[in-house]
PAGUTI-526754 format. One record per residue (C-alpha): residue number from 1; residue in one letter; x, y, z. Coordinates in steps of 0.05 Angstrom, whole numbers. Each point is the difference from the previous one (the first is absolute). Layout:
<rs>
   pos   code        u        v        w
   NUM      A        X        Y        Z
...
</rs>
This chain:
<rs>
   pos   code        u        v        w
     1      M     2125      718    -1626
     2      S      -33       46      -51
     3      E      -31       66       23
     4      P      -72      -20      -14
     5      N        8      -63       42
     6      Q       31       40       57
     7      T      -56       51       -3
     8      W      -52      -55        2
     9      R       34      -34       59
    10      S        1       66       38
    11      F      -75        8      -13
    12      A      -11      -70       26
    13      R       37       16       64
    14      L      -43       63        6
    15      C      -64      -41       -5
    16      T       25      -44       57
    17      I       16       63       42
    18      F       75      -13       -5
    19      R       -5      -56       50
    20      P       65      -41        5
    21      D        2      -70      -26
    22      E        2      -31       71
    23      Q      -67       31       16
    24      L      -32      -34      -60
    25      A       19      -70       23
    26      F      -71      -11       23
    27      V      -26        4      -71
    28      V       62      -31      -34
    29      P       24      -51       51
    30      R       71      -25       -7
    31      G       13      -75       -1
    32      T       26      -27       67
    33      R       25      -67       26
    34      K      -50      -36       44
    35      D        4      -61       46
    36      D      -47      -59        1
    37      Q      -50       37       43
    38      G       -2       58      -50
    39      N       39       49       44
    40      K       52       46      -29
    41      V       72      -24       11
    42      E       49       50       29
    43      D       76       -1        1
    44      K       42        5       63
    45      D       -6       76        0
    46      G      -76       -3        0
    47      H       -8       22      -73
    48      V      -51      -34      -44
    49      I       32      -44      -54
    50      F      -26       20      -68
    51      T       -3      -49      -59
    52      E      -12       55      -51
    53      P       59       44      -21
    54      E       -9       74       19
    55      L        9       24      -72
    56      V      -56      -46      -24
    57      W      -46       22       56
    58      K       14       74      -14
    59      E      -16      -12      -73
    60      R      -67      -29       20
    61      V      -14       59       45
    62      Q       16       48      -57
    63      A      -48      -38      -45
    64      W      -54        7       54
    65      R       12       75        4
    66      E       -9        7      -75
    67      K      -62      -43        2
    68      F      -28       42       55
    69      A       14       64      -39
    70      L      -38      -27      -61
    71      C      -58      -21       45
    72      V       -2       72       29
    73      I       -4       27      -71
    74      M      -55      -49      -17
    75      L      -39       19       63
    76      V        6       75      -15
    77      A      -21      -11      -72
    78      N      -62      -41       20
    79      L      -21       49       54
    80      G        9       57      -48
    81      F      -42      -33      -53
    82      L      -56      -16       50
    83      G        2       70       29
    84      F        2       34      -67
    85      G      -45      -44      -43
    86      G      -44      -30       53
    87      L      -14       35       65
    88      I        6       70      -25
    89      A      -22       -2      -73
    90      V      -57      -50        9
    91      L      -26       10       70
    92      G       18       73       14
    93      C      -10       34      -66
    94      T      -61      -32      -32
    95      P      -61       39      -20
    96      P      -66       -7       38
    97      K      -44      -59      -20
    98      E      -60       40      -21
    99      E       38       36      -54
   100      T       15      -62      -40
   101      D      -52      -50       21
   102      L      -33       -5      -68
   103      Q       62        1      -44
   104      W       55      -31       41
   105      Y        2      -69      -35
   106      A      -22       25      -68
   107      W       48       17      -56
   108      E      -19       73        9
   109      G       30       -5       68
   110      V       69       12      -30
   111      T      -19       70      -19
   112      A      -36       11       65
   113      S       60      -24       40
   114      M       46       51      -35
   115      E      -49       56       15
   116      Q       -2      -20       72
   117      I       75       -2        4
   118      R        6       70      -28
   119      S      -50       26       52
   120      Q       39      -28       59
   121      D       49       36       44
   122      N       72        6      -25
   123      P       30      -57       42
   124      C      -54      -49      -18
   125      K        1       25      -72
   126      A       75      -12       -6
   127      L       -4      -70       31
   128      N      -58      -22      -44
   129      M       32       28      -64
   130      T       64      -37       17
   131      M      -39      -65       10
   132      V      -34       11      -67
   133      A       68       10      -34
   134      I       26      -65       32
   135      M      -61      -39      -22
   136      L        6       27      -72
   137      T       73      -21       -2
   138      I      -19      -70       24
   139      V      -55       -5      -53
   140      A       49       23      -54
   141      I       52      -52       19
   142      L      -52      -55        5
   143      G      -29       20      -68
   144      I       69       -2      -33
   145      Q       14      -68       32
   146      C      -66      -25      -27
   147      L       16       25      -70
   148      C       68      -33        2
   149      S      -32      -65       21
   150      L      -49        6      -57
   151      I       57       11      -50
   152      Y       26      -69       17
   153      L      -70      -30        5
   154      L      -18       22      -70
   155      R       52      -48      -27
   156      F      -47      -56       22
   157      G       52      -53       13
   158      R       53       15      -53
   159      T       15      -61      -41
   160      I       63      -16      -37
   161      C      -13      -40      -63
   162      K       56      -40      -31
   163      A       -3       40      -64
   164      K       11       65       36
   165      R       49      -27       51
   166      G       44      -40      -46
   167      D       66      -30       20
   168      Q       30       67       18
   169      Y      -43        7       63
   170      Q       18      -70       24
   171      D       74        2      -13
   172      A       24       37       62
   173      K       30      -43       55
   174      V      -29        8       69
   175      I       26      -22       68
   176      V      -56      -11       50
   177      T       32       10       69
   178      I      -37      -28       61
   179      P       28       15       69
   180      C      -25      -52       50
   181      Y        8      -11       74
   182      N      -44      -52       33
   183      E      -54      -14      -52
   184      G      -27      -70       -2
   185      T      -19      -52      -53
   186      E      -67       29      -18
   187      E       25       72      -11
   188      L       62      -20      -39
   189      T      -38      -49      -44
   190      K      -51       52      -21
   191      T       54       52      -15
   192      I       42      -48      -41
   193      N      -58      -28      -39
   194      S      -27       70      -15
   195      V       66       22      -30
   196      R        7      -65      -38
   197      D      -71        3      -28
   198      E        4       74      -20
   199      S       -7       12      -75
   200      Y       70       29       -9
   201      P       48      -52      -30
   202      N       35      -42       52
   203      E       66        6      -37
   204      K       -2       76        8
   205      K      -13        1       75
   206      L       42      -23       59
   207      L      -24      -13       70
   208      L       49       25       53
   209      F      -13      -16       73
   210      I       41       33       54
   211      A      -11      -40       65
   212      D       13       44       59
   213      G       30      -52       46
   214      N      -23      -69       22
   215      K      -67       16       34
   216      T      -63      -40       12
   217      G      -68       33        4
   218      A      -38       -8       65
   219      N      -69       -5      -33
   220      S      -10      -73       16
   221      D      -74        9       13
   222      K      -11       17      -74
   223      A       55      -33      -39
   224      P       49      -42       41
   225      N       69        9      -28
   226      Y       55      -37       38
   227      A       51       17      -54
   228      T       35       66      -12
   229      T      -16       42      -61
   230      P       64      -20      -37
   231      V      -15      -74        9
   232      I      -71       10      -25
   233      L       28       37      -61
   234      S       47      -57      -16
   235      H      -58      -49       -3
   236      L      -46       45      -40
   237      L       53       20      -51
   238      G       33      -69       -2
   239      Y       73       13       19
   240      D       43      -36       51
   241      K       31       31       61
   242      S       60      -23       40
   243      D       40       24       58
   244      H       61        0      -44
   245      D      -29       48      -52
   246      P       46       59      -15
   247      V       -9       59       47
   248      Y       20       71      -17
   249      N       14       60       44
   250      C      -40       63      -14
   251      D      -16       69       29
   252      S      -62       14       41
   253      T      -36       56       35
   254      G        4      -36       67
   255      Y       42       20       60
   256      E       17      -26       69
   257      T        2       40       65
   258      A       60       -4       46
   259      D       -5        1       76
   260      N       13       74        0
   261      G      -56       13      -50
   262      E       43       12      -62
   263      K      -29      -27      -65
   264      T       44      -37      -48
   265      P      -24      -20      -70
   266      I        2      -75      -14
   267      G       -1      -41      -64
   268      N      -39      -61      -21
   269      R        7      -63      -42
   270      A      -43      -28      -55
   271      K       -9      -60      -45
   272      I      -28        1      -70
   273      Y      -40      -53      -37
   274      H      -26        6      -71
   275      G      -31      -42      -55
   276      T      -62      -10      -41
   277      T      -66      -31       20
   278      E      -35      -54      -40
   279      E      -45       53      -29
   280      G       60       38      -27
   281      L        0       56       52
   282      N       69       24       18
   283      F       13       12       74
   284      M       54       20       49
   285      V       -1       -3       76
   286      I       48       42       43
   287      E       -1      -27       70
   288      K       29       44       55
   289      C       27      -47       53
   290      G       37       43       51
   291      R       71        4       25
   292      A       41      -64        8
   293      F       26       14       71
   294      N      -69       16       29
   295      A      -48      -58        5
   296      D      -57       47       21
   297      D        7       41      -64
   298      V      -49      -29      -51
   299      G       13       55      -51
   300      N      -62       43       11
   301      R       15       74      -15
   302      G      -68       25      -24
   303      K      -35       15      -66
   304      R       42       62      -16
   305      D       64      -42        7
   306      S      -28      -49      -51
   307      Q      -15       57      -48
   308      I       69       30       10
   309      L       33      -68      -14
   310      L      -27        2      -71
   311      L        5       76       -6
   312      Q       74       -3       16
   313      L       12      -52      -53
   314      L      -37       40      -52
   315      N       37       64       20
   316      R       69      -30       -6
   317      V      -12      -40      -64
   318      M      -34       57      -37
   319      H       49       51       26
   320      N       58      -38      -29
   321      H      -37      -13      -65
   322      T      -15       74      -12
   323      L       71       24       13
   324      D       36       30      -59
   325      K       72      -17      -17
   326      H       27       62       34
   327      R      -28      -19       69
   328      T       30      -50       48
   329      D      -45        3       61
   330      Y      -24      -71       -6
   331      K      -40      -31       56
   332      D       24      -69       21
   333      L      -52      -55        6
   334      N        3      -47       60
   335      K       -3      -75       -9
   336      L      -75       -4       11
   337      E      -13       53      -53
   338      I       48      -35      -49
   339      A      -38      -65       12
   340      I      -68       32      -10
   341      E       21       38      -62
   342      G       30      -63      -30
   343      A      -62      -41       15
   344      L      -44       52      -32
   345      R       43       -2      -63
   346      G       -3      -75       -1
   347      M      -76        4       -1
   348      D        3       53      -56
   349      F      -20       57       46
   350      P       63       45       -3
   351      L       -3       65       39
   352      T       44       33      -53
   353      S       14      -15      -73
   354      N       27       35      -61
   355      N      -67      -15      -32
   356      M      -49       36       46
   357      S      -58      -43      -24
   358      D       32      -60       33
   359      Q        8       27       70
   360      V      -51        4       56
   361      K      -42       61      -11
   362      Y      -51        1       57
   363      L        0      -20       73
   364      M      -67      -18       31
   365      A      -11       -2       76
   366      V      -53      -47       27
   367      D      -14      -22       71
   368      A        2      -73       19
   369      D      -74       -1       20
   370      T      -23       32      -65
   371      R      -28      -33      -61
   372      L       -3       32      -69
   373      S      -56        3      -50
   374      K        6      -35      -66
   375      D       28       60      -39
   376      S       30       45       53
   377      I       72       -4      -24
   378      T      -22        7      -72
   379      Q      -40       63       16
   380      M       58       31       38
   381      V       51      -15      -55
   382      Y      -47       27      -52
   383      S       -7       65       39
   384      M       76        5        8
   385      E       15      -14      -73
   386      T      -51       50      -26
   387      K       18       55       49
   388      P       76        5        3
   389      K       -2       59       50
   390      T      -31      -45       53
   391      L       52      -18       53
   392      A      -45      -46       41
   393      L      -72      -20        7
   394      C      -46      -40       44
   395      G      -66      -36       -9
   396      E      -64       -7       40
   397      T        6      -42       63
   398      K      -64      -36       19
   399      V      -18      -38       64
   400      D        5      -75       -9
   401      N      -34      -21       65
   402      K      -59       48       -4
   403      D      -49      -38       43
   404      D       44      -32       52
   405      S      -22       47       57
   406      W      -29       69       13
   407      V       72       25        1
   408      T       11      -21      -72
   409      K      -68       25      -23
   410      M       13       71       22
   411      Q       67        1      -37
   412      V      -29      -19      -68
   413      F      -31       68      -17
   414      E       60       37       31
   415      Y       48      -36      -47
   416      Y      -46       17      -58
   417      T       -3       75       16
   418      N       75        5       14
   419      H       15      -26      -69
   420      G      -61       22      -41
   421      L        0       71       26
   422      K       67       19       32
   423      K       49      -38      -45
   424      A      -40       17      -62
   425      F        2       74       19
   426      E       76       -2       12
   427      S       12      -40      -64
   428      V      -33       53      -44
   429      F       54       48       24
   430      G       54      -54       -5
   431      T       18        0       73
   432      V      -25      -61       37
   433      T       30       13       69
   434      C       -1      -72       23
   435      L       16      -60      -45
   436      P      -19      -60       43
   437      G       52      -54        8
   438      C      -53      -53      -11
   439      F      -13       18      -74
   440      T       48       48      -36
   441      M       43        0      -62
   442      Y       63       41       -9
   443      R       39       20      -63
   444      L       73      -18       10
   445      F       31       46      -53
   446      D      -18       55      -50
   447      A       25      -15      -70
   448      R      -37       56      -37
   449      D       65       39      -12
   450      A       46      -59        0
   451      S       51      -10      -56
   452      A       67      -30      -14
   453      S       33       57       38
   454      Q      -55       13       50
   455      P      -18      -58       48
   456      P      -70       -6       27
   457      V      -17       38       64
   458      T       -9      -43       62
   459      L      -66       19       33
   460      F      -23      -46       57
   461      A       69      -18       26
   462      C       35       67      -11
   463      D       52       24       50
   464      Y      -46       54       27
   465      V      -56      -49       19
   466      Y       47      -56       23
   467      D       44       44       45
   468      R      -60       29       37
   469      Y      -41      -63        4
   470      A       56      -48       22
   471      R       14       34       67
   472      N       18      -47       56
   473      D      -50       -2       58
   474      A       56       19       48
   475      V        5       71      -28
   476      I      -76       12       -1
   477      E      -10       41       63
   478      T      -62       44        0
   479      L      -72      -21        8
   480      H      -14       29      -69
   481      E       53      -41      -35
   482      K      -18      -65       36
   483      N      -72        6      -22
   484      L       24       13      -71
   485      Y       50      -57       -6
   486      K      -25      -53       48
   487      L      -75        5      -11
   488      G      -11       34      -67
   489      E       53      -28      -47
   490      D      -45       -1      -61
   491      R      -21       72        9
   492      M       72       22       12
   493      L       23      -34      -64
   494      T      -56       33      -39
   495      T       18       68       30
   496      L       74       -7      -20
   497      L      -20      -16      -72
   498      L      -45       61       -2
   499      Q       56       42       29
   500      K       52      -22      -51
   501      W      -37      -10      -66
   502      N      -48       45      -38
   503      M      -39      -60      -25
   504      N      -70      -26       11
   505      L      -24      -48       54
   506      K      -66      -28      -26
   507      Y      -59      -43       21
   508      V      -26      -56      -46
   509      P      -69      -22       25
   510      E       -4      -56      -53
   511      A       55      -38       37
   512      H      -29      -34       61
   513      C       29      -37       58
   514      Y      -34      -32       61
   515      T       30        5       69
   516      I      -15      -30       68
   517      V      -22       54       50
   518      P       -2       -6       75
   519      D      -61      -37       25
   520      E       11       15       74
   521      F       -7       68       31
   522      M       66       -2       38
   523      V       38      -18      -63
   524      L      -34       57      -37
   525      L       21       47       56
   526      S       72      -22       -9
   527      Q       -1        7      -75
   528      R      -34       68       -2
   529      R       45       27       55
   530      R       59      -11      -47
   531      W      -37       28      -61
   532      I      -27       63       33
   533      N       65       19       35
   534      S       43      -13      -61
   535      T      -50       37      -45
   536      F        0       61       44
   537      H       76        4        4
   538      N        6      -13      -74
   539      M      -47       59      -14
   540      I       46       44       41
   541      Y       59      -24      -42
   542      L      -39       12      -65
   543      L       -5       73       16
   544      S       72        7      -22
   545      V      -14      -33      -67
   546      N      -21       39      -62
   547      L      -67      -30      -20
   548      G      -18       52      -52
   549      G      -56       52       -3
   550      I       -7       69       30
   551      C      -28       18       68
   552      C      -70      -27       10
   553      F        4      -35      -68
   554      S       54      -48       18
   555      M        9      -69       30
   556      K       37       30       59
   557      F      -64       38       19
   558      I      -38      -65       -1
   559      L       56      -30       42
   560      V       -8       54       53
   561      L      -75      -12        2
   562      D       13      -74        9
   563      M       47       13       58
   564      I      -50       45       34
   565      G      -55      -50      -13
   566      T       41      -56       31
   567      L       11       42       63
   568      I      -74       19       10
   569      L      -32      -66      -19
   570      P      -27      -13       72
   571      S      -30       69        7
   572      S      -29       -2      -71
   573      L      -38      -64       20
   574      L      -27       35       63
   575      Y      -20       59      -44
   576      L      -35      -47      -48
   577      G      -37      -32       58
   578      M      -22       67       25
   579      I      -27       19      -69
   580      L      -39      -65       -7
   581      Y      -28        8       71
   582      D      -24       71      -15
   583      S      -30      -22      -66
   584      I      -37      -59       30
   585      M      -25       40       59
   586      D      -24       55      -48
   587      H       37       55       36
   588      N       12       35      -66
   589      S       68       24       24
   590      V       37      -32      -59
   591      S       11       40      -63
   592      T      -22      -27      -68
   593      Y       73        4      -23
   594      T       20      -51       52
   595      L      -54      -48      -20
   596      L       16        7      -74
   597      V       74      -13       13
   598      L      -16      -64       39
   599      G      -47      -24      -54
   600      F       49       15      -56
   601      S       57      -35       36
   602      V      -41      -64        5
   603      F      -23        7      -73
   604      V       70        4      -30
   605      Q       21      -63       37
   606      I      -58      -43      -22
   607      I       -6       25      -72
   608      G       56      -46      -23
   609      P      -31      -65       25
   610      L      -67       21      -29
   611      L       28       13      -69
   612      R       39      -65        2
   613      L      -63      -37       23
   614      K       37      -26       61
   615      I      -63       -1       41
   616      K       32      -41       56
   617      Y       47       57       14
   618      L      -59       41       24
   619      W       -6      -51       57
   620      Y       73        9       16
   621      A       -9       75       -3
   622      F      -56       -6       52
   623      V       45      -41       45
   624      F       56       52       -9
   625      Y      -43       59       19
   626      L      -33      -36       58
   627      I       61      -35       31
   628      G       61       21      -39
   629      V       -7       76        7
   630      P        4        0       76
   631      V       58      -48       -3
   632      F       41       33      -55
   633      Y      -16       72       20
   634      F        2       -4       76
   635      V       30      -64       30
   636      L       57      -11      -48
   637      P       28       71       -3
   638      L        1        7       76
   639      Y       31      -68       10
   640      S       52       12      -54
   641      F       23       68       24
   642      W        6      -23       72
   643      N       44      -57      -25
   644      L       45       41      -45
   645      D       61      -26       36
   646      D      -18      -72      -14
   647      F       41      -22      -61
   648      S      -16      -74        2
   649      W      -46      -38      -47
   650      G      -42      -21       60
   651      T      -48      -58      -12
   652      T       -1        6      -76
   653      R       53      -53      -10
   654      V        5      -47       61
   655      T       52      -56       -1
   656      T       11      -61       43
   657      E       66      -14       34
   658      N       -4      -76        2
   659      A       -3      -14      -74
   660      N       16      -67      -29
   661      T       44       15      -60
   662      N       10      -70      -26
   663      E       -3        2      -76
   664      A      -40      -65       -3
   665      I      -59       30       36
   666      A      -64       -2      -39
   667      A       37      -13      -65
   668      D      -56      -42      -30
   669      A      -54       45       28
   670      L       33       62      -29
   671      D       -1      -33      -69
   672      E      -71      -27        7
   673      E      -31       59      -37
   674      Q       23      -34      -65
   675      G      -58      -50        8
   676      S      -53       36       39
   677      G      -63       21      -34
   678      G      -38       64       12
   679      A      -69       27      -15
   680      A      -11       69      -27
   681      G      -47       45       36
   682      T      -66       25      -28
   683      S       -8       72      -20
   684      S      -58       45       17
   685      T      -52       13      -53
   686      D        6       76        8
   687      A       77       -2       -3
   688      S       35       39      -54
   689      E       52      -28      -47
   690      E       54       26       46
   691      D      -30      -37       58
   692      K       -2      -64      -40
   693      A       72        9      -20
   694      E       18       11       73
   695      K      -37      -63       21
   696      S       34      -38      -55
   697      D       67       21       28
   698      E      -22      -24       69
   699      A      -27      -66      -26
   700      S       66      -15      -35
   701      F       32       -6       69
   702      A      -53      -47       30
   703      D       42      -61      -15
   704      D       58       31       37
   705      D      -45       12       60
   706      R      -22      -72        0
   707      A       71      -25       -4
   708      T       20       46       57
   709      N      -56      -26       44
   710      F       26      -70      -12
   711      A       70       23       16
   712      E      -24       29       65
   713      A      -32      -67       20
   714      L       65      -38      -11
   715      E       51       48       28
   716      E      -19      -20       71
   717      Y       17      -72      -16
   718      F       65       20      -36
   719      L       23       37       61
   720      K      -12      -60       45
   721      K       37      -45      -48
   722      L       59       46       -7
   723      M        9        7       75
   724      L        4      -76        4
   725      E       52        0      -55
   726      K       39       52       38
   727      E       -1      -42       63
   728      R       25      -61      -37
   729      A       55       39      -35
   730      S       25       26       67
   731      G        3      -70       30
   732      S      -59        6       47
   733      F      -37      -53      -41
   734      I       32      -55      -40
   735      A      -44      -44      -43
   736      S        9      -75        7
   737      K       42      -39      -49
   738      H      -58      -34      -35
   739      N      -50       56      -10
   740      E      -67      -22      -27
   741      V      -19       60      -44
   742      D      -73       16       -9
   743      R      -35       13      -65
   744      L       23       59      -42
   745      V      -53       32      -42
   746      A       14       57      -49
   747      A      -49       49      -28
   748      D       -6       -7      -75
   749      V      -30       64      -30
   750      D      -42       -8      -61
   751      E       19       66      -34
   752      E      -20      -20      -70
   753      Q      -75        1       15
   754      G        8       64       40
   755      Q      -50      -23       53
   756      G       48       -2       58
   757      S      -16      -72       14
   758      C       50      -41       39
   759      K       13      -73       -3
   760      A       29      -40       57
   761      E       52      -51      -18
   762      E       20      -48       55
   763      L       72      -23        1
   764      D       20      -57       47
   765      H       70        2       25
   766      S       26      -54       47
   767      G       64      -31       21
   768      I       39       65       -2
   769      A       60       -6       43
   770      E       68       32        7
   771      D       66      -35      -12
   772      G       11      -44       60
   773      A       75       -8       -4
   774      D        8       17       73
   775      A      -70      -14       26
   776      D       23      -12       71
   777      A       30       69        4
   778      E      -63       36      -19
   779      K      -44       30       53
   780      T      -73      -17        3
   781      H      -48       39       39
   782      K      -74       -7       12
   783      S      -32       69        5
   784      N      -59        8       45
   785      V      -12       72      -18
   786      D      -71       20       17
   787      Q      -43       20      -59
   788      R      -20       65       34
   789      E       72       21        7
   790      I       12      -14      -74
   791      V      -59       43      -21
   792      T       21       59       43
   793      V       74       -2      -15
   794      G       27       67      -27
   795      A      -66       32      -20
   796      N      -51      -12       55
   797      I      -48      -33      -50
   798      K      -71       -7       23
   799      G      -54      -41      -31
   800      A       47      -35      -48
   801      R      -48      -55      -16
   802      S      -55       48      -21
   803      I       48       34      -46
   804      F       20      -68      -30
   805      Q      -72      -18      -12
   806      R      -14       67      -32
   807      G       58       -9      -48
   808      K      -22      -71      -14
   809      S      -72       20      -14
   810      I       22       55      -47
   811      L       24      -52      -50
   812      K      -56      -50       18
   813      G       47      -45       38
   814      K       39      -19      -63
   815      V       65       36       10
   816      V       52      -27       48
   817      V       64       39       -3
   818      A       66      -37        4
   819      I       42       23       57
   820      G       73      -15      -11
   821      G       56        2       49
   822      S       42       62       10
   823      T       42       14      -62
   824      D       48       49       28
   825      A       53      -18      -50
   826      S       51       55        2
   827      E       41       16      -60
   828      E       73        4       18
   829      E       53       43      -34
   830      G       23      -56      -45
   831      G      -71      -11      -24
   832      S      -11      -66       36
   833      K      -64      -13       40
   834      A       -5      -36       66
   835      E      -60      -46        0
   836      N      -41      -10       62
   837      S      -14      -72       19
   838      D      -59      -31       35
   839      K      -54       38      -36
   840      A      -64      -11       37
   841      K      -65        4      -40
   842      V      -64        8       38
   843      S      -68      -10      -33
   844      F      -46       59        7
   845      A      -61      -46        2
   846      D       31      -43       54
   847      A       20       61       39
   848      L      -73       20        2
   849      D      -22      -68       24
   850      E       54       -4       52
   851      D      -14       70       24
   852      K      -71      -22       12
   853      A       21      -60       38
   854      G       48       42       42
   855      E       60      -42      -20
   856      S       69       23      -24
   857      S        8        5      -75
   858      V       76        1        0
   859      A       30      -44      -54
   860      G       38      -60       26
   861      E      -39       -8       64
   862      P      -31      -70       11
</rs>
């Protein structure tokens, strides 16, 4: 262990008064075995039987010690700020009221305040002068941030005309990588369509999904998804999946813990699928599927593991490509990397090439719940091409679900200020300290000095960045490192790039994306706990990075102020409340400097929306100051620091354990967006051109929302049908020899007229029977399965009929979806397919009628 880590751990033990681990069991309980009555089970010697290894428990105790030490530091900092800036400077050292009654709130009060400070006793004089210096520093920083924001604002929505852009700014090949976990149909559809509809040529961009295991989201109250994310991707992108698809072994950041507590790194397996959509968009899906000998391992290793999977491929391929003839330290590619690299070459997206204009030049990171604006990739590529010293850049992230709840409303203005002020300020100096993983573009190599004898320099996937970022979770020990690598992977990656390369990290406000923010308070708590804790620890790490500048005129000075500000956020809010109380009650104990700083801080935050004529943002600013300030400045910091030893994602991404992973689920519903119509929203009369463009982006996805609603209405029925198919396949239900198959009606989408109208075509099928060569040997069985049991099988479906009627009314009763039998045809090694017999077809319309009558709708029943 390094000396700084050992020193920090010693300090943590000091803060806990050197109490042994056993005495901290009441705050960090160790897992024990319990009987049916909940009592602890003991062995024959009377010792409690623990289920948690001692090493694992001691690691949790050490994390609690370090968390407690940081909380002590935070407590001392807040009490010091209140004592210095509040109780002493404001209440104990203020001039008498009668001396300043006439001038206190006037502009002349500034001069009067200084005169009064000079006339005070030395202790009060020193305290007040220090407060004045702090306030002037805050005003200077806010003023610089405002100027930086105006620098970008004066471009007034930079446009790229074709004449200026030419072919040279649309020639670079871009891979858009999207890590996904448990996202559903609605989220993935919006993301795919936004990348497809972006103005950058489809032949120059490739969509790369990395599915982090087979998981199903547990958000059934909003968008029921009874299929895993990889299955949904297969339907949306139009490729086939099979249990016999090639599976490749690969490395991972995961580990398993032995009974004695020792951690051992483990690997993973993955499948790859690639192709081209009907619209000409190239795609690839890397599906992590877990180890073969462990049925409980579904392949989930986390977002950082998904990033490392691609980073490792880029590192090895580019390392080998840039070796000169005198070096022999080649890095061998595993079979998965060979397959991925070969598939990319087959789609004309080579990672390396003798002609550098042919190989992939940029890598773009987008989240699976994010949609891009119409020209976001174009704007980013333009900035990269015109500024070759730019290593990476990000755009402006906006809130997509602004008005879903009060939780989303108070985040709108916060997102705006974080980008319009903070990132704009950092970008002017070329050091954006956090490139968000939801919307960032990286430059893969630097070819400015490249020649026949000098290969291009690998940037994003260089050895320095890869070796430090690809650490296995088993060797990450301290609380500081766990917050960096497990919660703040995007910030950590940005910091490593800043540490290695003397290049610019920029902010491009003309590139927009829209993300879904938490709409429930508990989910917001979970998300911001991860953000605040990882941000604070990343700022500590950034202190060792050369950010340029000298002393107070440097980014490191700003970084120190941010760290102190993060620690004293709760007390600063109490101090603000005290100032407002004294001002309202007319106690005249607040200096004019304090009031001016407060007014100026509000002014610099709202000047941007005013100049952009985004009047609605003033309403979001009001909600932020009224509700958001107490939450973001008081509740969230206290909650986050007290949960510093919690490294989970909490309630941000909840999954369900009993997921139906049948590939046939909701197949037609997932494709229904092809024929659903949508209506564009109306824009406000006082909206600016930027507002209209934003609403145009939102309206372009209205048809997808409509299709998704219809998919939601049908997935309940699909699940019921699939469970019946599963019962029949297992032998619990055998259809009779002479099945009388109901009507089969297919939805015919009228795409030519673009109105999303659907026509119902009724197809009568009768007399379908199997080969009766040995009819006497066949088993016939009459199923008396109760309809209620069918509806509740596997998913605890409630109100199925109301959902059916809603889906039926959406399309005015005209669409009846054909439900075919289970087509689990598995492709064997020789390429032959085993066909399933006795395909039962149930009419959706008849199912509704029989559901109403309380009768069974199983095909083949008299």
